[in-house]
VOVO-239365 format. One record per residue (C-alpha): residue in one letter; x, y, z. Coordinates in pm, whole numbers, padded with zeros to 5 digits, always signed. Example, Ala and Ser with C-alpha at 12.3 -4.5 7.8 and 13.67 -1.06 7.14 Angstrom:
REM residues 2
A+01230-00450+00780 S+01367-00106+00714 
REM end
This chain:
REM residues 456
X-00863-02158+00436 X-00974-02126+00797 X-00942-01777+00939 X-00684-01902+01188 X-00430-01968+00909 X-00385-02309+01070 X-00380-02490+00737 X-00064-02314+00616 X+00270-02480+00679 X+00568-02253+00745 X+00940-02327+00712 X+01034-02108+01007 X+00899-02127+01359 X+00644-01850+01399 X+00776-01708+01726 X+00943-01386+01834 X+01290-01401+01988 X+01528-01107+02049 X+01867-01139+02212 X+02003-00894+02466 X+02269-00749+02235 X+02022-00631+01969 X+02125-00510+01719 X+02382-00785+01699 X+02744-00766+01587 X+02679-00887+01233 X+02414-00622+01172 X+02642-00356+01321 X+02924-00466+01092 X+02695-00456+00789 X+02583-00106+00884 X+02945+00008+00879 X+03000-00153+00538 X+02682+00013+00414 X+02794+00361+00515 X+03095+00330+00285 X+02902+00225-00026 X+02528+00304-00007 X+02397+00657-00062 X+02286+00827+00259 X+01955+00921+00099 X+01843+00559+00116 X+01708+00517+00468 X+01607+00200+00653 X+01357+00188+00937 X+01517-00110+01113 X+01891-00140+01196 X+01915-00515+01134 X+01987-00720+00823 X+01759-01001+00710 X+01882-01356+00671 X+01548-01536+00625 X+01174-01467+00633 X+00860-01676+00623 X+00497-01621+00717 X+00488-01346+00977 X+00850-01384+01094 X+01177-01220+00989 X+01513-01364+01100 X+01815-01134+01107 X+02181-01225+01055 X+02240-01240+01433 X+01969-01498+01505 X+01692-01263+01620 X+01333-01331+01513 X+01097-01039+01458 X+00722-01028+01413 X+00661-00863+01078 X+00374-00612+01092 X+00493-00429+00782 X+00512-00689+00502 X+00780-00485+00323 X+00518-00206+00299 X+00224-00430+00202 X+00423-00639-00046 X+00460-00986+00108 X+00090-01046+00170 X+00129-01419+00096 X+00445-01429+00308 X+00804-01359+00211 X+00869-01714+00089 X+00533-01859-00010 X+00602-02210-00148 X+00392-02154-00459 X+00574-01830-00540 X+00915-01983-00471 X+00836-02282-00691 X+00707-02067-00977 X+01015-01843-00963 X+01251-02142-00967 X+01076-02296-01265 X+01072-01968-01458 X+01440-01897-01392 X+01535-02240-01523 X+01387-02150-01863 X+01478-01782-01910 X+01518-01471-01696 X+01439-01213-01963 X+01370-01164-02331 X+01177-00832-02321 X+00808-00869-02399 X+00840-00591-02662 X+01091-00805-02853 X+01005-01172-02805 X+00686-01209-02598 X+00590-01499-02370 X+00276-01659-02230 X+00310-01559-01863 X+00260-01190-01947 X-00060-01274-02137 X-00179-01510-01862 X-00127-01245-01593 X-00312-00985-01800 X-00602-01230-01825 X-00605-01271-01445 X-00591-00897-01378 X-00870-00832-01625 X-01074-01094-01442 X-01003-00975-01088 X-01027-00597-01123 X-01367-00428-01078 X-01618-00413-01361 X-01743-00642-01635 X-01642-00415-01923 X-01377-00509-02177 X-01032-00441-02033 X-00668-00421-02129 X-00358-00454-01909 X+00001-00331-01933 X+00278-00446-01698 X+00558-00235-01553 X+00813-00246-01270 X+00706-00013-00987 X+00400+00161-00850 X+00527+00500-00961 X+00576+00371-01315 X+00220+00238-01319 X+00086+00576-01204 X+00289+00765-01467 X+00153+00542-01742 X-00205+00567-01620 X-00177+00946-01646 X-00017+00916-01992 X-00309+00705-02112 X-00566+00945-01964 X-00407+01249-02125 X-00378+01087-02466 X-00728+00940-02462 X-00898+01262-02350 X-00678+01518-02524 X-00666+01711-02196 X-00378+01802-01964 X-00501+01866-01609 X-00472+01596-01344 X-00644+01619-01005 X-00484+01468-00695 X-00570+01505-00327 X-00436+01626+00005 X-00230+01363+00193 X-00175+01165-00128 X+00128+00954-00204 X+00181+00833-00560 X+00557+00785-00592 X+00903+00942-00615 X+00951+01004-00989 X+00906+01356-01127 X+00540+01330-01220 X+00448+01123-00916 X+00628+01365-00685 X+00401+01635-00826 X+00101+01414-00743 X+00234+01336-00395 X+00126+01581-00123 X+00397+01542+00141 X+00709+01755+00096 X+00960+01595+00332 X+01124+01358+00256 X+00969+01300-00086 X+00973+01637-00263 X+01197+01883-00079 X+01463+02028-00314 X+01378+01785-00594 X+01177+02029-00809 X+01066+02173-01042 X+00783+01928-01078 X+00559+01827-01367 X+00294+02089-01450 X-00085+02072-01473 X-00131+01889-01142 X-00399+02030-00911 X-00459+01935-00548 X-00802+01910-00390 X-00921+01853-00031 X-00949+01492+00081 X-01221+01344+00297 X-01035+01288+00627 X-01315+01215+00878 X-01102+01240+01192 X-00965+01583+01100 X-01262+01748+00930 X-01345+02093+01069 X-01708+01988+01040 X-01717+01635+01186 X-02067+01574+01051 X-01975+01630+00686 X-02078+01336+00471 X-01874+01172+00200 X-02103+01315-00067 X-02064+01665+00080 X-01686+01630+00097 X-01687+01521-00268 X-01902+01821-00362 X-01647+02047-00189 X-01369+01905-00406 X-01579+01904-00723 X-01673+02270-00675 X-01305+02359-00649 X-01224+02154-00960 X-01493+02329-01161 X-01389+02675-01041 X-01012+02637-01059 X-00971+02415-01365 X-01300+02348-01541 X-01438+02000-01581 X-01377+02000-01955 X-01004+02054-01898 X-00945+01762-01661 X-00787+01450-01805 X-00794+01242-01486 X-00875+01225-01119 X-00629+01001-00936 X-00694+00889-00580 X-00592+00617-00336 X-00920+00461-00216 X-00745+00430+00121 X-00451+00665+00140 X-00122+00501+00230 X+00170+00718+00333 X-00072+01001+00410 X-00199+00810+00713 X-00422+00520+00603 X-00706+00767+00561 X-01039+00604+00478 X-01264+00864+00316 X-01620+00897+00440 X-01866+00663+00273 X-01997+00812-00048 X-01689+01022-00126 X-01541+00789-00387 X-01871+00708-00564 X-01955+01079-00595 X-01616+01159-00746 X-01641+00865-00986 X-01991+00971-01094 X-01877+01329-01160 X-01578+01201-01357 X-01798+00982-01575 X-02040+01268-01641 X-01757+01498-01747 X-01548+01262-01957 X-01274+01249-01693 X-01072+00930-01643 X-01111+00805-01286 X-00786+00637-01174 X-00785+00430-00856 X-00431+00402-00720 X-00443+00061-00551 X-00067+00015-00532 X-00080-00035-00153 X-00444-00128-00095 X-00485-00392-00365 X-00476-00772-00366 X-00691-00869-00068 X-00517-00624+00168 X-00841-00449+00273 X-01061-00758+00286 X-01164-00733-00080 X-00954-00783-00389 X-00940-00405-00424 X-01036-00126-00185 X-01282+00030-00434 X-01484-00292-00411 X-01608-00188-00065 X-01831+00078-00223 X-01881-00079-00565 X-01674+00182-00747 X-01554+00076-01092 X-01253+00285-01196 X-01164+00357-01557 X-00802+00262-01479 X-00660+00089-01173 X-00290+00093-01080 X-00139-00205-00899 X+00196-00311-00751 X+00324-00415-00404 X+00116-00725-00318 X+00084-00833-00681 X+00380-01072-00703 X+00480-01202-00360 X+00782-00971-00338 X+00904-00974-00698 X+00921-00628-00865 X+00611-00587-01081 X+00332-00338-01137 X+00037-00303-01369 X-00239-00085-01500 X-00570-00236-01603 X-00840-00026-01759 X-01110+00022-02015 X-01013-00126-02349 X-01104+00190-02540 X-00868+00396-02323 X-00563+00171-02335 X-00611+00075-02699 X-00616+00445-02792 X-00240+00455-02740 X-00032+00405-03055 X+00185+00090-03079 X+00513+00147-02896 X+00364+00419-02677 X+00356+00194-02371 X+00614-00051-02241 X+00965-00073-02103 X+01263-00307-02113 X+01185-00492-01790 X+00809-00439-01771 X+00634-00771-01715 X+00956-00961-01655 X+00881-01334-01702 X+01006-01435-01357 X+00794-01165-01193 X+00492-01269-01400 X+00532-01628-01283 X+00552-01507-00923 X+00239-01297-00964 X+00038-01584-01110 X+00144-01802-00817 X+00071-01530-00560 X-00279-01477-00700 X-00330-01853-00684 X-00230-01855-00315 X-00458-01560-00240 X-00751-01752-00383 X-00654-02088-00233 X-00608-01944+00117 X-00900-01696+00088 X-00672-01413+00195 X-00949-01155+00151 X-01139-01339+00422 X-00824-01367+00627 X-00777-00988+00603 X-01129-00933+00735 X-01051-01163+01027 X-00731-00970+01101 X-00931-00647+01102 X-01182-00787+01351 X-00913-00923+01581 X-00681-00621+01573 X-00948-00352+01582 X-01110-00510+01887 X-00777-00517+02070 X-00696-00157+01974 X-01037-00026+02075 X-00999-00188+02417 X-00662-00016+02454 X-00810+00318+02347 X-01082+00289+02611 X-00830+00187+02879 X-00606+00483+02807 X-00901+00720+02800 X-01024+00606+03139 X-00674+00660+03279 X-00659+01016+03146 X-00403+00922+02879 X-00619+00942+02568 X-00330+00944+02320 X-00509+00724+02065 X-00705+00974+01862 X-00834+00745+01592 X-00835+00379+01488 X-00918+00325+01124 X-00860+00116+00816 X-00997-00192+00647 X-00883-00551+00653 X-00513-00579+00728 X-00450-00213+00640 X-00503-00056+00982 X-00388+00262+01150 X-00358+00411+01497 X-00333+00790+01498 X-00149+00914+01809 X-00218+01258+01955 X-00135+01469+02254 X-00354+01345+02542 X-00694+01508+02544 X-00657+01678+02206 X-00621+01613+01833 X-00272+01764+01823 X-00045+01519+01634 X+00211+01339+01848 X+00499+01231+01621 X+00739+01203+01915 X+00522+00939+02081 X+00485+00760+01749 X+00862+00732+01708 X+00903+00618+02068 X+00640+00347+02028 X+00797+00216+01707 X+01140+00203+01875 X+01000+00027+02183 X+00827-00233+01967 X+01143-00301+01769 X+01343-00350+02088 X+01098-00625+02184 X+01107-00786+01839 X+00809-00634+01660 X+00851-00442+01334 X+00590-00171+01283 X+00584+00113+01033 X+00484+00474+01081 X+00328+00716+00834 X+00100+01016+00808 X+00125+01373+00690 X+00207+01470+01049 X+00426+01166+01124 X+00190+01048+01398 X+00032+00732+01257 X+00127+00372+01329 X+00030+00155+01035 X-00027-00216+01066 X+00032-00422+00751 X+00088-00781+00863 X+00126-01057+00607 X-00221-01192+00542 X-00095-01540+00634 X+00014-01435+00985 X-00116-01665+01260 X-00349-01538+01530 X-00096-01626+01800 X+00176-01423+01632 X-00055-01129+01562 X-00178-01125+01922 X+00180-01133+02048 X+00264-00835+01828 X-00043-00646+01947 X+00053-00718+02309 X+00391-00557+02250 X+00234-00261+02070 X-00015-00203+02352 X+00257-00220+02615 X+00471+00028+02418 X+00189+00279+02386 X+00097+00252+02755 X+00461+00283+02866 X+00521+00595+02658 X+00183+00770+02688 
REM end
């Protein structure tokens, strides 16, 4: 595929259009219906209801068209209605929607495991298990590590996000809204300092030195022979799209290998071409013992997976892994089609092109604001189409969550959906579908730039 995405045909016109009465009457009416039936704890970032979506565009029930720079949190990388995915789902549904792989298995589960074993890093013998959500994949990766090593301790990192279930809440670093009042949490989870280049007290610290800092704490506080697993997002997601300094991940992986510790790469958000490689660990040649996957795996269908060393996963007794819906046949069909589209369209290459285009635009904006004395863009970071803008108080590194909220609201008013994140609530994250056109992406970036300048 050309890096302009010009060879992809879309059902919907790829243009932004927002009416004056946004949000419209149908969305307002649905919001009122929602209040009466949906739990208040389920929040939505955008006050409109979707009627259709394709490529980089979302249509709401009132006829507005929004540029999608969120992809359902990095899920619809191939678009929200990729023809190959839609066709595969239709064909699968016509045969059967479910049998439970643990009862009467089917080929699509096996075929997807073959693909994941092929695509994930490393040439060693691998095994795969399929589940439903990212959190479920993480829980099972930890289960495997504990059983295989006979150890209990699990090391996670500052700013981490690994899910909302009991164990994954313990692994997750951010209290509100994910952990507050939901305890007590699972034991034997230890948190270590992350490599966060923009916010390091010593800005010259290398990745290897930051890894040594964490390793020293692990050895002092836990003991290397007590650690079952290290789990880390190669690029942190909810924590702020933090890219650790080069050398941090390889040093941790090397220490883990030397100490019999299972190194788990949580690629739930960063996997499947999102960062310009199939997986974010590929950028530094790190080969994890187990890799967790979800989000972009199946074009929007609920599916997750763990793939890892055969000796680790095969150590688990029969019946020790699984679940009623894990590896649902319709979701497996969608995943096989989505992977086919990623390869056909070269979406890893497309992600690298998006990075080049967007980063250049954002750096120009950063320089413009700095020259005007409004240096509110503290950092621009990320890889591929997983990019972040960290907003700060002008002239400092003090987080600016108020500006971040204002920018997101201003973008939405103009028809651009962006997501925020970060431990301090001050990071704009850009996760466009990898099939988004250059024209649409540039339009979205124009709106984002105008919103930042207007509110700085």
